[in-house]
TILOTOR-673230 format. One line per 3 residues: their letters; for each residue x, y, z of N, C-alpha, C. Coordinates in nm, 2 decimals. Layout:
<tidos>
A = X:Y:Z:X:Y:Z:X:Y:Z; ...
</tidos>
This chain:
<tidos>
MTI = 9.33:-5.18:10.34:9.26:-5.26:10.23:9.36:-5.36:10.17; 9.32:-5.48:10.16:9.42:-5.58:10.11:9.43:-5.57:9.96; 9.54:-5.62:9.90:9.56:-5.61:9.76:9.45:-5.69:9.68
KKV = 9.41:-5.80:9.74:9.31:-5.88:9.68:9.18:-5.81:9.67; 9.15:-5.73:9.77:9.02:-5.65:9.77:9.03:-5.54:9.67; 9.15:-5.47:9.66:9.16:-5.36:9.56:9.15:-5.42:9.42
VYL = 9.21:-5.53:9.39:9.20:-5.59:9.26:9.05:-5.63:9.23; 8.98:-5.68:9.33:8.84:-5.71:9.31:8.76:-5.59:9.28; 8.78:-5.48:9.36:8.70:-5.36:9.33:8.73:-5.30:9.19
NTI = 8.86:-5.30:9.16:8.90:-5.25:9.03:8.83:-5.33:8.91; 8.83:-5.46:8.94:8.76:-5.55:8.84:8.62:-5.52:8.82; 8.55:-5.50:8.93:8.41:-5.46:8.93:8.39:-5.33:8.86
FII = 8.48:-5.23:8.89:8.47:-5.10:8.83:8.48:-5.11:8.68; 8.58:-5.18:8.63:8.61:-5.20:8.49:8.49:-5.27:8.42; 8.43:-5.37:8.48:8.32:-5.44:8.42:8.20:-5.34:8.41
LIL = 8.18:-5.26:8.51:8.07:-5.16:8.51:8.09:-5.06:8.40; 8.21:-5.01:8.38:8.24:-4.91:8.28:8.22:-4.97:8.14; 8.27:-5.10:8.12:8.25:-5.17:7.99:8.10:-5.19:7.96
TIA = 8.02:-5.23:8.07:7.88:-5.25:8.05:7.81:-5.12:8.00; 7.84:-5.01:8.07:7.78:-4.88:8.03:7.82:-4.85:7.89; 7.95:-4.86:7.86:8.00:-4.83:7.72:7.92:-4.92:7.62
GVL = 7.91:-5.05:7.65:7.84:-5.14:7.56:7.70:-5.10:7.53; 7.63:-5.06:7.64:7.49:-5.02:7.63:7.48:-4.89:7.54; 7.57:-4.80:7.56:7.57:-4.67:7.48:7.60:-4.70:7.33
VIW = 7.69:-4.79:7.31:7.72:-4.83:7.17:7.60:-4.89:7.10; 7.54:-4.99:7.17:7.42:-5.05:7.11:7.31:-4.95:7.09; 7.28:-4.86:7.19:7.18:-4.76:7.17:7.21:-4.67:7.05
EMT = 7.33:-4.63:7.04:7.37:-4.54:6.93:7.35:-4.61:6.79; 7.38:-4.74:6.79:7.37:-4.82:6.66:7.22:-4.84:6.62; 7.14:-4.85:6.72:7.00:-4.90:6.69:6.90:-4.78:6.69
REV = 6.93:-4.67:6.75:6.84:-4.56:6.75:6.83:-4.50:6.61; 6.72:-4.43:6.58:6.70:-4.36:6.46:6.78:-4.23:6.46; 6.89:-4.23:6.39:6.97:-4.11:6.38:6.93:-4.03:6.26
APP = 6.88:-3.91:6.28:6.84:-3.83:6.16:6.96:-3.75:6.10; 6.96:-3.74:5.97:7.07:-3.66:5.91:7.06:-3.52:5.96; 7.16:-3.44:5.94:7.16:-3.30:5.99:7.04:-3.22:5.94
YLK = 6.99:-3.24:5.82:6.88:-3.16:5.77:6.74:-3.21:5.82; 6.75:-3.32:5.90:6.62:-3.38:5.96:6.62:-3.37:6.11; 6.73:-3.31:6.17:6.74:-3.33:6.32:6.63:-3.25:6.39
DKP = 6.57:-3.15:6.33:6.46:-3.08:6.40:6.32:-3.13:6.35; 6.31:-3.23:6.27:6.19:-3.28:6.22:6.13:-3.39:6.30; 6.00:-3.41:6.31:5.95:-3.52:6.39:5.98:-3.65:6.33
RHV = 6.01:-3.75:6.42:6.03:-3.89:6.37:5.90:-3.95:6.33; 5.92:-4.05:6.24:5.80:-4.11:6.19:5.73:-4.20:6.29; 5.60:-4.22:6.26:5.52:-4.32:6.34:5.50:-4.44:6.25
VPA = 5.53:-4.56:6.30:5.51:-4.68:6.22:5.36:-4.71:6.23; 5.29:-4.71:6.12:5.14:-4.74:6.13:5.11:-4.88:6.17; 4.99:-4.90:6.21:4.94:-5.03:6.25:4.90:-5.11:6.12
WPK = 4.91:-5.24:6.13:4.87:-5.32:6.01:4.71:-5.31:6.01; 4.66:-5.31:5.89:4.51:-5.33:5.88:4.47:-5.46:5.95; 4.35:-5.46:6.00:4.31:-5.58:6.07:4.28:-5.70:5.98
EDM = 4.25:-5.67:5.85:4.22:-5.77:5.76:4.24:-5.71:5.62; 4.26:-5.80:5.52:4.27:-5.76:5.38:4.13:-5.73:5.33; 4.09:-5.61:5.32:3.95:-5.57:5.28:3.93:-5.62:5.13
LAN = 4.03:-5.64:5.06:4.02:-5.66:4.91:4.06:-5.80:4.87; 4.07:-5.89:4.97:4.12:-6.02:4.94:4.06:-6.10:4.83; 3.94:-6.07:4.80:3.86:-6.14:4.69:3.85:-6.06:4.56
TEF = 3.92:-5.95:4.55:3.92:-5.87:4.43:4.05:-5.88:4.35; 4.04:-5.86:4.22:4.16:-5.87:4.14:4.25:-5.74:4.16; 4.38:-5.76:4.13:4.47:-5.64:4.14:4.44:-5.55:4.02
SDF = 4.46:-5.42:4.04:4.45:-5.33:3.93:4.57:-5.34:3.84; 4.55:-5.31:3.71:4.67:-5.33:3.63:4.69:-5.22:3.53; 4.61:-5.11:3.53:4.62:-5.00:3.44:4.65:-4.88:3.52
FDG = 4.78:-4.86:3.57:4.81:-4.74:3.64:4.97:-4.73:3.63; 5.01:-4.60:3.65:5.15:-4.57:3.66:5.20:-4.55:3.80; 5.12:-4.49:3.88:5.16:-4.46:4.02:5.04:-4.46:4.11
IDI = 5.07:-4.44:4.24:4.96:-4.43:4.34:4.99:-4.31:4.44; 4.89:-4.27:4.51:4.91:-4.18:4.62:4.85:-4.23:4.75; 4.93:-4.22:4.86:4.89:-4.29:4.98:4.90:-4.19:5.10
SEH = 4.83:-4.24:5.21:4.83:-4.16:5.33:4.81:-4.26:5.45; 4.78:-4.21:5.56:4.76:-4.30:5.68:4.64:-4.38:5.66; 4.55:-4.35:5.57:4.43:-4.43:5.55:4.46:-4.56:5.49
QGR = 4.57:-4.58:5.43:4.61:-4.71:5.38:4.67:-4.80:5.49; 4.69:-4.75:5.61:4.75:-4.83:5.72:4.89:-4.86:5.68; 4.94:-4.97:5.75:5.08:-5.01:5.72:5.08:-5.09:5.59
IFW = 5.17:-5.06:5.50:5.18:-5.13:5.37:5.28:-5.24:5.38; 5.25:-5.35:5.31:5.34:-5.46:5.30:5.44:-5.43:5.19; 5.54:-5.36:5.22:5.63:-5.30:5.12:5.71:-5.41:5.04
DSL = 5.74:-5.52:5.11:5.81:-5.63:5.04:5.72:-5.68:4.92; 5.59:-5.70:4.95:5.50:-5.75:4.85:5.48:-5.64:4.75; 5.46:-5.52:4.78:5.44:-5.41:4.69:5.56:-5.40:4.59
SMA = 5.68:-5.41:4.64:5.80:-5.39:4.56:5.82:-5.51:4.46; 5.76:-5.62:4.49:5.77:-5.74:4.40:5.65:-5.77:4.31; 5.55:-5.67:4.32:5.43:-5.69:4.25:5.45:-5.69:4.10
KHK = 5.37:-5.77:4.03:5.37:-5.77:3.88:5.34:-5.63:3.83; 5.25:-5.56:3.89:5.22:-5.42:3.86:5.26:-5.33:3.97; 5.39:-5.30:3.97:5.45:-5.22:4.07:5.44:-5.07:4.03
PKF = 5.41:-4.98:4.12:5.39:-4.84:4.09:5.53:-4.78:4.05; 5.52:-4.70:3.94:5.65:-4.63:3.90:5.68:-4.51:3.99; 5.58:-4.46:4.06:5.60:-4.35:4.16:5.50:-4.36:4.26
IFV = 5.53:-4.29:4.38:5.43:-4.28:4.49:5.43:-4.13:4.54; 5.31:-4.08:4.56:5.30:-3.95:4.63:5.25:-3.98:4.77; 5.31:-3.92:4.87:5.27:-3.94:5.01:5.21:-3.81:5.07
RAF = 5.10:-3.83:5.14:5.04:-3.71:5.20:5.12:-3.67:5.32; 5.14:-3.53:5.33:5.21:-3.48:5.45:5.11:-3.43:5.55; 5.01:-3.36:5.51:4.90:-3.32:5.59:4.77:-3.31:5.51
GKD = 4.66:-3.33:5.58:4.53:-3.36:5.51:4.43:-3.25:5.53; 4.30:-3.29:5.51:4.19:-3.19:5.50:4.17:-3.12:5.63; 4.20:-3.18:5.75:4.18:-3.11:5.87:4.31:-3.04:5.92
SRR = 4.41:-3.03:5.83:4.53:-2.96:5.86:4.62:-3.04:5.96; 4.58:-3.16:5.99:4.66:-3.24:6.08:4.76:-3.32:6.01; 4.88:-3.32:6.06:4.99:-3.39:6.00:4.96:-3.54:5.99
DQT = 4.99:-3.59:5.87:4.97:-3.74:5.85:5.08:-3.81:5.93; 5.03:-3.90:6.02:5.12:-3.97:6.11:5.22:-4.07:6.04; 5.18:-4.11:5.92:5.26:-4.21:5.85:5.35:-4.15:5.75
YHY = 5.36:-4.02:5.74:5.43:-3.95:5.63:5.58:-3.99:5.62; 5.65:-3.97:5.73:5.79:-4.00:5.72:5.82:-4.14:5.70; 5.74:-4.23:5.76:5.76:-4.37:5.74:5.74:-4.41:5.60
NIE = 5.63:-4.36:5.54:5.61:-4.40:5.40:5.71:-4.34:5.30; 5.76:-4.22:5.33:5.87:-4.17:5.25:5.99:-4.26:5.26; 6.03:-4.30:5.38:6.14:-4.38:5.41:6.13:-4.52:5.34
MSR = 6.01:-4.58:5.35:5.99:-4.71:5.28:6.00:-4.70:5.13; 5.94:-4.59:5.07:5.94:-4.58:4.93:6.09:-4.57:4.88; 6.17:-4.50:4.95:6.31:-4.48:4.92:6.39:-4.62:4.94
KYH = 6.35:-4.69:5.04:6.42:-4.81:5.07:6.40:-4.91:4.96; 6.28:-4.91:4.90:6.24:-5.00:4.79:6.26:-4.94:4.65; 6.33:-4.82:4.65:6.37:-4.76:4.52:6.25:-4.73:4.43
IPV = 6.14:-4.68:4.49:6.03:-4.63:4.42:6.03:-4.47:4.43; 6.04:-4.40:4.31:6.05:-4.26:4.32:5.93:-4.20:4.40; 5.96:-4.11:4.49:5.86:-4.06:4.58:5.85:-3.91:4.59
GTY = 5.73:-3.86:4.62:5.71:-3.72:4.64:5.61:-3.69:4.74; 5.58:-3.57:4.77:5.48:-3.53:4.87:5.37:-3.45:4.82; 5.25:-3.47:4.87:5.14:-3.38:4.84:5.08:-3.32:4.97
IFF = 5.05:-3.19:4.97:4.99:-3.12:5.08:4.85:-3.07:5.05; 4.77:-3.09:5.14:4.63:-3.04:5.12:4.62:-2.90:5.15; 4.57:-2.82:5.06:4.56:-2.67:5.08:4.43:-2.64:5.15
TMA = 4.43:-2.55:5.24:4.31:-2.51:5.31:4.31:-2.36:5.33; 4.19:-2.30:5.32:4.17:-2.16:5.34:4.16:-2.13:5.49; 4.15:-2.24:5.57:4.14:-2.22:5.72:4.27:-2.18:5.78
LSV = 4.38:-2.19:5.71:4.51:-2.14:5.76:4.57:-2.04:5.66; 4.65:-1.96:5.71:4.72:-1.86:5.63:4.82:-1.93:5.53; 4.84:-1.86:5.42:4.94:-1.92:5.33:5.08:-1.93:5.39
QSQ = 5.12:-1.84:5.47:5.25:-1.84:5.53:5.26:-1.96:5.63; 5.15:-1.98:5.70:5.14:-2.10:5.80:5.16:-2.23:5.72; 5.09:-2.24:5.61:5.10:-2.37:5.53:5.24:-2.38:5.47
FND = 5.30:-2.27:5.43:5.43:-2.28:5.37:5.53:-2.32:5.48; 5.51:-2.27:5.60:5.60:-2.30:5.72:5.59:-2.45:5.75; 5.46:-2.50:5.74:5.44:-2.65:5.76:5.52:-2.73:5.65
FLE = 5.51:-2.68:5.53:5.58:-2.75:5.42:5.73:-2.75:5.45; 5.79:-2.64:5.49:5.93:-2.64:5.52:5.97:-2.73:5.64; 5.88:-2.74:5.74:5.91:-2.81:5.86:5.89:-2.96:5.83
IVD = 5.79:-3.00:5.76:5.76:-3.14:5.74:5.83:-3.21:5.62; 5.84:-3.14:5.51:5.88:-3.20:5.39:6.04:-3.20:5.38; 6.10:-3.32:5.37:6.24:-3.33:5.36:6.29:-3.33:5.22
MPL = 6.32:-3.21:5.17:6.35:-3.20:5.03:6.47:-3.29:4.98; 6.57:-3.31:5.06:6.68:-3.40:5.02:6.63:-3.55:5.00; 6.51:-3.58:5.05:6.46:-3.72:5.04:6.35:-3.73:4.93
QDL = 6.33:-3.62:4.85:6.22:-3.61:4.75:6.28:-3.64:4.61; 6.21:-3.72:4.54:6.24:-3.74:4.40:6.15:-3.67:4.31; 6.03:-3.64:4.35:5.92:-3.58:4.27:5.89:-3.44:4.31
RPV = 5.84:-3.36:4.22:5.79:-3.23:4.25:5.68:-3.24:4.36; 5.68:-3.14:4.45:5.57:-3.14:4.55:5.44:-3.11:4.48; 5.33:-3.15:4.55:5.19:-3.13:4.49:5.11:-3.05:4.59
IDV = 5.04:-2.95:4.54:4.94:-2.88:4.62:4.80:-2.93:4.58; 4.73:-2.99:4.68:4.60:-3.06:4.65:4.49:-2.95:4.69; 4.41:-2.92:4.59:4.31:-2.82:4.61:4.17:-2.88:4.57
ESL = 4.08:-2.88:4.67:3.96:-2.95:4.65:3.84:-2.87:4.72; 3.72:-2.92:4.70:3.61:-2.84:4.76:3.62:-2.82:4.91; 3.68:-2.92:4.98:3.70:-2.91:5.12:3.80:-2.81:5.16
STT = 3.87:-2.75:5.06:3.98:-2.65:5.09:3.92:-2.52:5.13; 3.79:-2.50:5.10:3.73:-2.37:5.12:3.59:-2.37:5.18; 3.54:-2.25:5.21:3.40:-2.23:5.25:3.34:-2.13:5.15
PYN = 3.21:-2.12:5.15:3.14:-2.02:5.06:3.19:-1.88:5.09; 3.25:-1.85:5.21:3.28:-1.72:5.25:3.43:-1.68:5.20; 3.51:-1.78:5.18:3.65:-1.74:5.15:3.69:-1.79:5.01
IVH = 3.60:-1.85:4.94:3.65:-1.91:4.81:3.69:-1.80:4.71; 3.64:-1.68:4.73:3.67:-1.57:4.64:3.83:-1.54:4.64; 3.89:-1.58:4.75:4.04:-1.56:4.77:4.12:-1.68:4.73
LKD = 4.05:-1.79:4.69:4.12:-1.91:4.67:4.24:-1.90:4.57; 4.21:-1.85:4.45:4.32:-1.85:4.35:4.44:-1.77:4.39; 4.42:-1.66:4.45:4.53:-1.58:4.50:4.61:-1.65:4.60
SVL = 4.54:-1.72:4.69:4.61:-1.78:4.80:4.69:-1.91:4.75; 4.63:-1.99:4.67:4.70:-2.10:4.61:4.82:-2.06:4.53; 4.80:-1.95:4.45:4.91:-1.90:4.37:5.02:-1.85:4.46
RLA = 4.99:-1.78:4.57:5.10:-1.74:4.66:5.18:-1.85:4.72; 5.10:-1.96:4.76:5.17:-2.07:4.81:5.26:-2.14:4.71; 5.21:-2.15:4.59:5.28:-2.21:4.48:5.41:-2.13:4.45
QLI = 5.40:-2.00:4.45:5.51:-1.91:4.43:5.62:-1.93:4.54; 5.57:-1.94:4.66:5.67:-1.96:4.77:5.74:-2.09:4.76; 5.67:-2.19:4.72:5.73:-2.32:4.71:5.83:-2.32:4.59
EEE = 5.79:-2.25:4.48:5.88:-2.25:4.36:6.01:-2.17:4.40; 5.99:-2.06:4.48:6.11:-1.98:4.52:6.20:-2.07:4.61; 6.14:-2.16:4.68:6.22:-2.24:4.77:6.30:-2.35:4.70
IGT = 6.23:-2.42:4.60:6.29:-2.54:4.54:6.33:-2.52:4.40; 6.30:-2.40:4.34:6.35:-2.37:4.21:6.27:-2.43:4.09; 6.15:-2.48:4.12:6.07:-2.54:4.01:5.92:-2.53:4.05
KPI = 5.83:-2.53:3.96:5.69:-2.52:3.99:5.64:-2.65:4.06; 5.56:-2.63:4.16:5.49:-2.75:4.21:5.38:-2.80:4.12; 5.33:-2.92:4.14:5.22:-2.97:4.07:5.09:-2.93:4.14
IYS = 4.99:-2.89:4.06:4.86:-2.86:4.12:4.76:-2.97:4.09; 4.70:-3.02:4.20:4.60:-3.13:4.19:4.46:-3.08:4.22; 4.37:-3.12:4.14:4.23:-3.09:4.17:4.14:-3.18:4.08
NQG = 4.01:-3.19:4.11:3.93:-3.26:4.01:3.89:-3.17:3.90; 3.84:-3.23:3.79:3.82:-3.15:3.67:3.72:-3.04:3.69; 3.61:-3.07:3.75:3.50:-2.97:3.76:3.54:-2.85:3.85
YYK = 3.61:-2.89:3.96:3.65:-2.79:4.06:3.76:-2.70:3.99; 3.85:-2.76:3.92:3.96:-2.68:3.86:3.90:-2.58:3.76; 3.81:-2.63:3.68:3.75:-2.55:3.57:3.68:-2.43:3.64
KHL = 3.61:-2.45:3.74:3.52:-2.35:3.81:3.60:-2.25:3.89; 3.71:-2.30:3.96:3.77:-2.22:4.06:3.92:-2.19:4.04; 3.99:-2.26:3.96:4.13:-2.24:3.94:4.18:-2.20:3.81
APT = 4.11:-2.24:3.70:4.14:-2.20:3.57:4.11:-2.05:3.55; 4.19:-1.98:3.47:4.30:-2.02:3.39:4.44:-1.99:3.46; 4.43:-1.95:3.59:4.55:-1.90:3.66:4.66:-2.01:3.66
FND = 4.62:-2.14:3.67:4.72:-2.24:3.68:4.74:-2.33:3.56; 4.69:-2.28:3.44:4.70:-2.36:3.32:4.84:-2.39:3.28; 4.94:-2.30:3.32:5.08:-2.33:3.28:5.16:-2.40:3.38
YPL = 5.09:-2.45:3.49:5.15:-2.54:3.59:5.13:-2.68:3.55; 5.22:-2.77:3.59:5.20:-2.91:3.57:5.07:-2.95:3.65; 4.97:-3.01:3.58:4.84:-3.04:3.64:4.82:-3.18:3.66
WIA = 4.76:-3.22:3.77:4.72:-3.35:3.80:4.57:-3.35:3.83; 4.49:-3.40:3.74:4.35:-3.39:3.74:4.28:-3.52:3.77; 4.18:-3.52:3.87:4.10:-3.63:3.91:3.97:-3.63:3.83
HYS = 3.95:-3.75:3.76:3.82:-3.76:3.69:3.79:-3.91:3.68; 3.69:-3.96:3.74:3.68:-4.11:3.76:3.60:-4.18:3.65; 3.53:-4.10:3.56:3.45:-4.17:3.46:3.53:-4.18:3.33
HEP = 3.62:-4.08:3.30:3.70:-4.09:3.18:3.82:-3.99:3.19; 3.91:-4.00:3.10:4.02:-3.91:3.10:3.98:-3.77:3.09; 4.05:-3.68:3.16:4.01:-3.54:3.16:4.01:-3.48:3.02
DHP = 3.90:-3.40:2.99:3.88:-3.35:2.86:3.86:-3.20:2.85; 3.91:-3.13:2.95:3.90:-2.98:2.96:3.98:-2.93:2.84; 3.92:-2.86:2.74:3.99:-2.82:2.62:4.10:-2.72:2.64
EIR = 4.10:-2.65:2.75:4.20:-2.54:2.77:4.33:-2.59:2.85; 4.33:-2.71:2.89:4.44:-2.76:2.97:4.49:-2.89:2.92; 4.62:-2.92:2.94:4.68:-3.05:2.91:4.75:-3.11:3.03
PIM = 4.67:-3.17:3.12:4.73:-3.23:3.24:4.83:-3.33:3.21; 4.93:-3.34:3.30:5.03:-3.44:3.28:5.00:-3.57:3.36; 4.91:-3.56:3.45:4.86:-3.68:3.53:4.71:-3.68:3.54
WQR = 4.66:-3.80:3.55:4.52:-3.83:3.56:4.50:-3.92:3.68; 4.43:-3.88:3.78:4.38:-3.97:3.89:4.25:-4.04:3.84; 4.26:-4.16:3.80:4.15:-4.22:3.73:4.06:-4.30:3.82
SER = 4.11:-4.33:3.94:4.02:-4.41:4.04:4.07:-4.39:4.18; 3.97:-4.40:4.27:4.00:-4.40:4.41:3.98:-4.53:4.48; 3.95:-4.63:4.39:3.92:-4.77:4.44:4.01:-4.87:4.37
GHV = 4.14:-4.84:4.37:4.24:-4.93:4.31:4.28:-5.04:4.41; 4.32:-5.15:4.36:4.37:-5.26:4.44:4.51:-5.30:4.40; 4.60:-5.27:4.49:4.75:-5.29:4.45:4.81:-5.39:4.55
QGI = 4.88:-5.48:4.50:4.95:-5.58:4.58:5.03:-5.52:4.69; 5.00:-5.57:4.82:5.08:-5.51:4.93:5.00:-5.41:5.01; 4.88:-5.37:4.96:4.80:-5.27:5.02:4.66:-5.33:5.05
WTY = 4.62:-5.33:5.17:4.50:-5.40:5.21:4.37:-5.31:5.21; 4.38:-5.19:5.16:4.27:-5.10:5.15:4.27:-5.04:5.00; 4.16:-4.98:4.97:4.16:-4.91:4.84:4.26:-4.80:4.83
VDL = 4.32:-4.78:4.71:4.42:-4.68:4.70:4.39:-4.60:4.56; 4.43:-4.48:4.56:4.41:-4.40:4.43:4.51:-4.44:4.33; 4.46:-4.45:4.20:4.54:-4.49:4.09:4.57:-4.37:4.00
DNF = 4.69:-4.35:3.95:4.73:-4.24:3.87:4.80:-4.28:3.74; 4.77:-4.21:3.64:4.83:-4.24:3.51:4.89:-4.11:3.44; 5.00:-4.13:3.37:5.05:-4.02:3.29:4.96:-4.01:3.16
ING = 4.94:-3.88:3.12:4.86:-3.86:3.00:4.93:-3.75:2.92; 4.88:-3.73:2.80:4.93:-3.62:2.71:5.08:-3.62:2.69; 5.13:-3.74:2.68:5.27:-3.76:2.65:5.37:-3.74:2.76
ANL = 5.31:-3.73:2.88:5.40:-3.71:3.00:5.46:-3.85:3.04; 5.56:-3.84:3.12:5.62:-3.97:3.18:5.69:-3.93:3.31; 5.77:-4.02:3.36:5.82:-4.00:3.50:5.91:-3.88:3.50
SSI = 5.98:-3.85:3.39:6.07:-3.73:3.39:5.99:-3.60:3.41; 5.86:-3.61:3.37:5.78:-3.49:3.37:5.75:-3.44:3.52; 5.76:-3.53:3.61:5.73:-3.50:3.75:5.85:-3.51:3.84
MLP = 5.97:-3.54:3.79:6.09:-3.55:3.87:6.14:-3.41:3.90; 6.20:-3.40:4.02:6.26:-3.27:4.06:6.40:-3.26:3.98; 6.44:-3.14:3.95:6.57:-3.13:3.90:6.67:-3.19:3.99
KKE = 6.78:-3.25:3.94:6.87:-3.32:4.02:6.93:-3.24:4.14; 6.95:-3.11:4.12:7.01:-3.03:4.23:6.92:-3.03:4.35; 6.79:-3.06:4.33:6.70:-3.05:4.45:6.69:-3.18:4.52
R = 6.75:-3.29:4.47:6.74:-3.42:4.53:6.86:-3.46:4.61
</tidos>
C-alpha cells in the first residue's frame, strides 16, 4: 500500500470519527435530559394547538388570582399568557383525571409554568375505582416534587364514586391525604364543590386547606373557611383558546397559604 493511499484512508477514518462525535455531541445537547429525580418518569407530550380561538369575540376575565389547567386547554400560548394584563398568580396542573388516565400535557404544562415563573402545583383526581395505594403510587411516579411550588391538591367530586362505594369515601380520601402528608411533610389541599363537600366530606377535612367550587356566589358553608374559591369554569384568559377555571383566594388567604415549605421545593 502506497504512502499516499495510507494517508488518504487515515484522513477518511478521522473524518468519520469526527462526524460521529459531532452527531453525538449535537444529540446530547438537544435531547431532553431529565434530572436524576426525573430519569424514571415519562417525558412530556407537547399538546396540539387548538384549531381556532373559541373565545376570540369574548372579553378577557379580570377577577381571578389563579387558574387550573389540563389537556382540555390544548397547547397554551405561554408567551401571551405571561405578558397578559391579568396574568395568573398561580397555576394548578392536572396529573390524572376522572378516568384515571394520566394527563398527556402534565409535564409540559409544569415545565412551561416554571419557565415563565408562574408558581405551579399539581392536582390529582381521586377515584374509588382504584385503591388508595395505587393512587399514591401514581402520585409518587408522576408528580415531580422538586418542580412543585404549591401544595398538591386532591380533587374529590361526584364522579369519584358510585352509590356502592361512597360509604368508604371519607376514609379513603383521608388515607391518601395522610400518605401524601407523610411524604411531603405538609397537608395537601382538598378540592370539592360546596354541596358535595358538605354532604360527603365534612367535617373530616375541615382542618385541611380547602378549595371549594361554587359558581353562583362565594362559598358560604358556616362550618368551614376555604382558602380558595373556584368561581367559574368559563373563564377567558389571554393565551388560552378554550374556557378555563378561575380561582380566587378568600378568607384572608394569599399565595403563601398554598405554597409548599421551602424544603419541599
